[in-house]
C-alpha positions as CSV (number, residue, x, y, z in Angstrom):
1,M,-68.2,-32.5,140.2
2,T,-64.6,-32.1,138.6
3,G,-61.8,-32.4,139.9
4,L,-61.2,-28.6,139.5
5,A,-64.9,-28.0,141.1
6,E,-63.7,-29.8,144.0
7,R,-60.2,-28.4,145.0
8,A,-61.6,-24.7,144.5
9,I,-64.8,-26.1,147.0
10,A,-62.1,-27.5,149.4
11,L,-60.1,-23.6,149.1
12,A,-63.4,-22.4,150.5
13,P,-62.2,-19.2,148.6
14,R,-62.5,-15.4,150.4
15,R,-61.0,-13.8,148.0
16,I,-61.5,-14.3,144.2
17,L,-60.4,-12.2,141.2
18,I,-61.8,-12.3,137.9
19,V,-59.1,-11.4,135.3
20,R,-61.1,-10.4,132.0
21,L,-59.2,-7.4,130.4
22,S,-60.8,-6.8,126.8
23,A,-62.9,-6.5,124.9
24,L,-66.2,-5.3,125.3
25,G,-68.3,-7.6,124.2
26,D,-66.5,-10.5,126.1
27,V,-67.0,-8.7,129.4
28,V,-70.4,-8.2,129.0
29,L,-70.8,-12.2,127.6
30,S,-68.7,-13.0,130.8
31,S,-70.4,-11.1,133.7
32,G,-72.2,-14.1,134.2
33,L,-69.5,-15.3,136.3
34,I,-70.5,-12.5,139.1
35,P,-73.8,-13.5,139.7
36,A,-72.0,-17.5,139.2
37,L,-69.6,-16.5,142.0
38,K,-71.3,-14.8,144.3
39,A,-74.3,-17.4,144.5
40,R,-71.3,-20.3,145.0
41,W,-69.4,-18.3,147.7
42,P,-71.9,-15.4,148.8
43,E,-69.3,-14.6,151.8
44,A,-66.6,-14.2,149.2
45,R,-64.8,-10.5,148.3
46,L,-65.5,-10.9,144.2
47,S,-63.0,-8.5,142.1
48,W,-62.6,-7.8,138.4
49,L,-59.3,-6.8,136.7
50,V,-60.2,-5.4,133.6
51,D,-58.6,-2.9,131.4
52,A,-59.6,1.1,131.4
53,P,-61.8,1.1,127.9
54,A,-64.4,-1.6,129.3
55,A,-64.0,-0.8,132.9
56,P,-67.4,1.6,132.7
57,L,-69.5,-2.0,131.3
58,L,-68.5,-2.8,135.3
59,A,-68.6,0.3,137.7
60,H,-72.1,0.2,138.6
61,N,-72.6,-3.3,139.3
62,P,-73.6,-3.8,143.3
63,R,-73.0,-7.3,142.9
64,L,-69.4,-6.7,142.8
65,D,-67.1,-6.0,145.3
66,E,-64.5,-4.2,143.5
67,L,-63.5,-3.3,140.5
68,R,-59.5,-3.1,139.3
69,V,-58.6,-1.2,136.6
70,L,-55.1,-2.4,135.4
71,P,-53.0,0.8,134.5
72,L,-51.3,-0.7,131.4
73,S,-51.5,2.7,129.5
74,Q,-49.9,4.5,132.1
75,W,-47.0,2.4,132.4
76,K,-46.9,2.3,128.5
77,Q,-46.8,5.9,128.3
78,L,-43.6,6.4,130.9
79,W,-42.0,3.6,129.0
80,R,-42.0,5.3,125.8
81,S,-41.7,9.1,126.9
82,G,-38.1,7.3,128.5
83,H,-39.0,7.2,132.1
84,R,-38.2,3.7,132.0
85,L,-37.0,3.5,135.7
86,Q,-40.3,5.5,137.2
87,A,-42.8,2.4,134.5
88,W,-41.1,-0.5,136.1
89,R,-41.3,1.0,140.0
90,A,-45.4,1.9,139.5
91,F,-45.5,-1.7,137.8
92,R,-43.7,-3.2,140.8
93,A,-45.8,-1.1,143.5
94,W,-49.2,-2.5,141.8
95,A,-48.0,-6.3,141.4
96,H,-47.2,-5.7,145.3
97,E,-50.5,-4.4,145.9
98,L,-52.0,-7.0,144.3
99,R,-50.6,-9.8,146.0
100,A,-51.6,-7.8,149.0
101,Q,-54.9,-8.9,148.7
102,E,-54.4,-12.4,149.2
103,F,-56.8,-13.9,146.8
104,D,-57.2,-17.7,147.3
105,L,-59.2,-17.8,143.5
106,V,-58.0,-16.7,140.2
107,I,-61.2,-17.2,137.4
108,D,-58.7,-16.1,133.8
109,P,-62.0,-16.1,131.4
110,Q,-59.7,-14.4,128.6
111,G,-56.9,-17.1,128.3
112,L,-54.2,-15.0,126.9
113,F,-50.5,-14.3,128.2
114,K,-51.4,-10.8,129.3
115,S,-54.4,-12.1,131.7
116,G,-52.2,-14.7,133.0
117,V,-49.4,-13.0,133.9
118,C,-51.4,-10.8,135.9
119,G,-53.0,-13.6,137.4
120,W,-49.8,-15.3,138.5
121,L,-49.0,-11.9,140.0
122,S,-51.5,-12.0,142.6
123,G,-50.3,-15.1,144.0
124,A,-53.6,-17.1,144.2
125,P,-53.0,-20.7,145.1
126,L,-56.1,-21.6,142.7
127,R,-55.7,-19.7,139.0
128,M,-58.0,-21.3,136.4
129,S,-58.2,-20.0,132.8
130,L,-59.8,-20.9,129.7
131,W,-58.7,-22.1,126.5
132,P,-55.7,-21.1,127.4
133,R,-53.5,-19.6,124.4
134,E,-50.2,-17.6,124.1
135,G,-48.3,-19.7,126.7
136,N,-51.5,-18.5,128.6
137,Q,-51.3,-22.5,130.6
138,L,-47.5,-21.3,132.4
139,F,-49.3,-18.7,134.5
140,V,-52.5,-21.3,135.6
141,H,-53.1,-24.4,137.8
142,D,-55.6,-25.6,135.5
143,C,-57.4,-25.0,132.0
144,V,-61.0,-25.5,130.9
145,R,-60.9,-26.1,127.4
146,P,-65.1,-26.9,126.7
147,A,-65.9,-28.7,123.2
148,V,-67.1,-26.3,120.7
149,P,-71.2,-27.4,120.8
150,P,-73.1,-27.7,117.3
151,G,-75.1,-24.4,115.3
152,P,-77.7,-24.8,116.9
153,E,-76.8,-25.9,120.5
154,R,-74.3,-23.1,120.8
155,I,-76.1,-21.0,123.8
156,I,-74.4,-17.4,124.6
157,S,-71.4,-17.5,126.3
158,F,-71.6,-21.4,126.5
159,E,-67.5,-21.0,127.1
160,Y,-68.1,-19.0,130.1
161,R,-70.6,-20.8,131.4
162,A,-68.4,-24.3,131.3
163,L,-65.8,-22.5,133.1
164,A,-68.3,-21.7,136.0
165,D,-69.6,-25.3,136.2
166,A,-66.0,-26.2,136.3
167,V,-65.4,-24.4,139.6
168,G,-68.8,-25.8,140.8
169,A,-71.0,-22.7,139.8
170,P,-73.5,-23.4,137.7
171,E,-75.6,-20.2,138.2
172,F,-74.3,-18.2,135.2
173,R,-76.3,-15.2,134.1
174,L,-75.5,-12.2,132.3
175,D,-75.2,-9.5,134.5
176,L,-74.8,-5.8,133.2
177,A,-76.0,-2.7,135.5
178,V,-77.3,0.3,134.4
179,G,-75.8,3.5,136.9
180,E,-78.4,6.2,138.1
181,A,-75.8,8.5,136.8
182,P,-75.5,7.4,133.4
183,R,-79.1,7.2,133.2
184,Q,-80.0,10.5,133.8
185,R,-77.8,11.2,131.2
186,A,-78.9,9.1,128.7
187,I,-82.6,10.4,129.5
188,Q,-81.4,14.0,128.7
189,V,-79.7,13.2,125.6
190,M,-82.1,11.2,124.2
191,R,-85.1,13.7,124.9
192,E,-83.0,16.2,123.8
193,A,-82.8,14.5,120.6
194,G,-86.5,14.4,120.2
195,I,-86.8,11.0,121.2
196,A,-90.4,10.3,122.8
197,G,-93.9,9.3,122.4
198,R,-92.5,5.8,120.6
199,P,-90.9,2.6,121.7
200,T,-86.8,3.2,120.7
201,A,-84.9,0.6,118.6
202,I,-81.7,0.6,118.5
203,L,-79.5,0.2,115.8
204,A,-76.0,-1.5,116.3
205,P,-74.2,-1.4,112.7
206,F,-70.7,-0.9,113.7
207,T,-68.1,-3.2,114.9
208,T,-64.2,-3.9,114.6
209,R,-64.1,-5.7,111.1
210,P,-66.1,-4.9,108.0
211,Q,-66.8,-8.7,107.1
212,K,-69.0,-8.4,110.2
213,H,-71.0,-5.6,108.8
214,W,-74.2,-5.7,107.1
215,L,-74.7,-3.7,104.2
216,E,-74.8,-0.5,104.9
217,E,-77.5,0.6,102.7
218,R,-80.1,-1.6,104.5
219,W,-79.5,-0.2,107.6
220,P,-81.7,3.4,106.1
221,V,-84.5,0.5,104.9
222,L,-84.8,-1.5,107.7
223,A,-84.9,2.7,109.8
224,A,-88.3,3.2,107.5
225,A,-90.1,-0.1,108.0
226,L,-89.1,0.2,112.3
227,W,-90.8,3.5,111.7
228,E,-93.8,2.2,109.8
229,A,-94.0,-0.5,112.8
230,G,-94.3,2.0,114.9
231,Y,-90.8,2.4,116.5
232,Q,-88.1,5.6,116.7
233,P,-85.2,3.9,115.2
234,V,-81.6,5.1,116.8
235,I,-77.7,4.6,115.8
236,L,-75.8,4.1,118.5
237,G,-72.3,3.8,118.0
238,G,-68.7,5.0,119.7
239,P,-66.9,8.3,118.2
240,G,-65.4,6.4,115.3
241,D,-68.6,5.3,113.8
242,R,-70.1,8.5,113.7
243,A,-69.0,8.8,109.7
244,G,-71.0,5.9,108.8
245,A,-73.9,6.7,111.3
246,E,-73.9,10.3,109.4
247,R,-74.6,8.2,106.1
248,M,-76.9,6.3,106.7
249,A,-79.0,8.7,108.9
250,S,-78.4,11.2,105.3
251,R,-80.8,8.4,103.9
252,E,-83.3,8.4,106.1
253,A,-84.4,11.3,107.8
254,R,-86.2,9.5,110.3
255,I,-83.4,8.0,112.0
256,V,-81.8,9.5,114.9
257,N,-78.0,9.7,115.5
258,L,-76.9,9.2,118.8
259,A,-73.4,7.5,117.5
260,G,-70.2,9.3,119.8
261,R,-72.4,11.4,121.9
262,L,-72.6,9.2,125.1
263,K,-69.8,7.2,126.7
264,L,-69.9,3.9,127.3
265,D,-71.7,3.6,130.7
266,E,-74.4,6.1,129.3
267,T,-74.7,4.2,126.0
268,V,-75.7,0.8,128.4
269,A,-78.2,3.5,129.8
270,A,-79.8,3.8,126.9
271,I,-80.0,0.5,125.6
272,A,-81.8,-0.6,129.1
273,Q,-84.7,3.1,128.4
274,S,-85.4,1.3,124.7
275,Q,-87.3,-1.5,123.9
276,L,-86.0,-3.4,120.6
277,L,-82.1,-3.6,119.1
278,I,-81.4,-5.1,116.1
279,G,-77.2,-5.3,115.9
280,V,-74.8,-7.3,114.0
281,D,-71.8,-9.1,116.6
282,T,-70.9,-6.3,118.6
283,G,-71.0,-5.3,122.3
284,L,-73.8,-3.3,121.8
285,T,-75.8,-6.4,121.0
286,H,-74.7,-8.5,123.7
287,M,-75.6,-5.9,126.0
288,G,-79.1,-5.8,124.8
289,I,-79.3,-9.3,125.3
290,A,-78.1,-8.8,128.8
291,L,-80.4,-5.7,130.0
292,G,-83.5,-8.2,128.5
293,L,-84.4,-6.2,125.8
294,P,-85.9,-8.1,122.2
295,T,-82.9,-8.4,120.3
296,V,-82.5,-9.4,116.7
297,A,-79.0,-10.5,116.5
298,L,-77.4,-10.3,113.0
299,F,-74.5,-12.5,112.2
300,G,-72.2,-13.7,109.2
301,S,-68.6,-14.5,109.8
302,T,-69.1,-14.9,113.0
303,A,-71.4,-16.6,115.2
304,P,-70.1,-16.7,118.8
305,Y,-73.8,-17.8,119.9
306,L,-76.9,-18.6,118.0
307,H,-80.2,-18.9,120.7
308,A,-79.9,-16.9,124.0
309,G,-82.2,-19.1,126.3
310,T,-85.5,-16.7,125.4
311,D,-87.7,-16.3,122.9
312,R,-87.1,-12.5,122.7
313,V,-83.8,-13.2,121.3
314,K,-83.0,-14.4,117.3
315,V,-80.2,-14.6,115.9
316,L,-80.3,-14.4,111.8
317,Y,-77.3,-16.7,110.4
318,K,-76.8,-18.4,107.1
319,A,-75.0,-21.1,107.2
320,L,-73.2,-20.9,104.0
321,P,-69.7,-23.2,103.4
322,C,-67.4,-20.7,103.6
323,S,-69.1,-19.7,107.5
324,P,-67.9,-18.9,109.7
325,C,-65.2,-17.4,108.4
326,H,-63.9,-15.6,111.5
327,R,-60.7,-13.2,109.9
328,A,-60.2,-14.9,107.1
329,P,-63.2,-14.2,104.6
330,S,-62.8,-15.9,101.1
331,C,-65.5,-13.8,99.5
332,Q,-63.7,-11.3,98.0
333,G,-65.4,-8.6,99.9
334,R,-69.1,-9.5,98.8
335,F,-69.7,-10.9,102.5
336,D,-72.5,-13.2,101.0
337,C,-73.9,-14.8,104.1
338,M,-74.8,-10.8,105.3
339,H,-76.2,-10.0,101.6
340,E,-78.4,-12.7,102.1
341,L,-80.2,-11.4,105.1
342,S,-83.0,-9.5,104.4
343,V,-85.0,-6.1,105.8
344,A,-88.2,-8.6,105.2
345,E,-86.4,-11.2,107.1
346,V,-84.9,-9.1,110.1
347,M,-88.8,-7.3,110.0
348,Q,-90.2,-10.6,110.5
349,T,-88.4,-11.6,113.2
350,V,-88.7,-8.2,114.8
351,H,-92.3,-8.9,115.4
352,Q,-91.5,-12.5,116.7
353,V,-88.6,-10.9,119.4
354,A,-91.4,-7.9,120.3
355,L,-94.3,-10.3,121.1
356,A,-92.2,-12.9,123.1
357,P,-93.1,-13.1,126.9
358,K,-90.6,-11.5,129.3
359,P,-88.2,-14.1,130.9
360,V,-88.7,-14.8,134.5
361,Q,-86.1,-14.5,137.3
362,G,-83.6,-17.2,136.8
363,N,-83.3,-17.9,133.4
364,S,-80.3,-17.1,131.5
365,I,-81.1,-13.6,130.6
366,P,-82.8,-12.0,133.8
367,R,-84.9,-9.6,133.8
368,P,-83.3,-5.8,134.4
369,E,-83.1,-5.2,138.4
370,S,-85.6,-2.4,140.0
371,G,-83.2,-0.1,141.7
372,A,-80.4,-0.6,139.2
373,G,-81.8,2.4,137.2
374,H,-83.7,0.1,134.4
375,P,-87.6,2.3,133.4
């Protein structure tokens, strides 16, 4: 047992705050802290502080006692519009209310300056973070610096698992719940789009950096192969992905394009209604894994994990000499690592994950819970 775990156990926290403000994928990947901390301290009240865009990912989770949304955009709007005194007063009122919650333990899996300040403002007597950056260590009592495992040993959420282990809460499993209203909305939209009679294969081609994308022209070819294999291919994405999704759908008429048509929690629900997901290193791919779907992940410039503790998830990754390059690709825009992933290899992997048995409760990737809006 680590010294940090001993301190946390001795504290016997009654109120715990997780501070993971963003981004969407990392909120999903760190969601395993919810069941881990709940199992370790079942009587404690568990809260999560998050930025507004990611809040829908947590809003329907019955195992989370409280969701707190950081009103940063409101403060910025007041400040930029010249109402600086009002912005300052709003911030002070929020900070006062946060401290009044009397949190005993703050877990900061983001490890940035902003998240560190939020934890410090809570006044909790024990605050710990992951991989401190931007001076985050100035605001916490201890930091967890997990070693990055070699490629083949890198399991999904390895860094967040290390954080849970450090406080003696090892029962880590991704925890993404589906709300009833988003589920009904997703069913309605999918029905209106003509999705019926075939198992649904979600395509998640979009993310924030072009070097993480698979070749655009291969998605329609993949969609055609999925149709021949008995699946209905469906593209999901945000409002900013509509143009790319429309280009792909124009090349393959059997694609159903739902990019930009669903809110975030409705997107989660649509994934939960489906039978397969193929995506790049993006939040939707992590959502498919969290919901227990057979998933094929296409990684190139990044490789956050290479296995997920279940045969229903396969990561395709070509470890070229330049990989992973993260934000500094050296291939002059060729993206060789993604170019080497062929449609044939993806389809071969699809058949493998589709035939894999469902995991039992307690595995790294839990089965969707009945009553939580899953089919």
